[in-house]
Structures are given as C-alpha cells and as structure tokens.
C-alpha positions as CSV (number, residue, x, y, z in Angstrom):
1,X,89.7,116.7,85.3
2,X,91.5,115.0,88.3
3,X,91.2,115.6,92.0
4,X,93.9,114.0,94.2
5,X,94.2,114.0,97.9
6,X,96.7,112.7,100.4
7,X,98.6,113.6,103.5
8,X,101.7,116.0,103.6
9,X,104.8,115.6,105.8
10,X,102.9,117.2,108.8
11,X,100.0,114.8,108.8
12,X,97.8,117.3,107.3
13,X,95.2,116.2,104.4
14,X,95.8,118.0,101.1
15,X,94.1,118.2,97.9
16,X,95.3,119.0,94.4
17,X,92.9,119.6,91.4
18,X,94.0,119.7,87.7
19,X,92.5,120.2,84.2
20,X,94.2,119.6,80.8
21,X,97.8,118.6,80.9
22,X,98.2,119.0,84.5
23,X,95.5,116.5,85.1
24,X,97.4,114.2,82.9
25,X,100.6,114.7,84.8
26,X,98.7,113.9,87.9
27,X,97.1,110.7,86.7
28,X,100.5,109.6,85.3
29,X,102.5,110.1,88.6
30,X,99.6,108.3,90.6
31,X,99.8,105.5,88.1
32,X,103.4,105.3,88.9
33,X,102.6,104.6,92.7
34,X,99.8,102.1,91.7
35,X,102.1,100.2,89.3
36,X,99.9,100.9,86.3
37,X,101.9,101.2,82.9
38,X,101.1,103.7,80.4
39,X,100.8,101.0,78.1
40,X,97.8,99.7,80.0
41,X,95.9,103.0,79.4
42,X,96.6,103.2,75.5
43,X,94.1,101.3,73.2
44,X,95.4,98.3,71.4
45,X,95.0,99.9,68.0
46,X,96.9,103.1,69.0
47,X,99.6,101.0,70.5
48,X,100.3,99.1,67.2
49,X,100.8,102.4,65.6
50,X,103.7,103.4,67.7
51,X,106.9,102.3,65.9
52,X,109.8,101.1,67.6
53,X,113.0,103.0,66.8
54,X,115.7,100.7,65.5
55,X,119.4,100.8,66.6
56,X,120.2,102.3,63.3
57,X,117.7,105.1,63.8
58,X,119.1,106.1,67.3
59,X,121.4,109.2,67.4
60,X,125.0,108.7,67.8
61,X,126.4,109.0,71.2
62,X,129.8,111.2,71.4
63,X,131.9,110.0,74.2
64,X,134.1,112.4,76.3
65,X,137.7,111.9,75.5
C-alpha cells in the first residue's frame, strides 16, 4: 500500500492511495522523481537471474521503404 501526497497546479494539497499494481506504479514514478533505479530495489540474487538479451535474440527491425 502506498500513500502519496503533493500539490496540484492550483496549489491545493492532494493525496492518492493505491494497493496492488497501482501502488507499485505510484512507487515506480516516485522513484523516477527521486532518481532511484529499479535495480536498486531488486535483491542481488534476483538481479543475477535476469538474462541479457543478445543482439542475435532481438527481433528484426523492418525499415520503411
């Protein structure tokens, strides 16, 4: 669960609450504002399991003629 508060364009204080996927999205966007990378939130073991896609595995890009 996440609760975020801020000020709207008119200077009025606003709050938003979220659970589940919405809470993750709110936290993700706040992390952008704070300069926090996703990799900073993932534990090291999980990070090692993420495979890098090689150039050979990337889909072909079709250029417009």
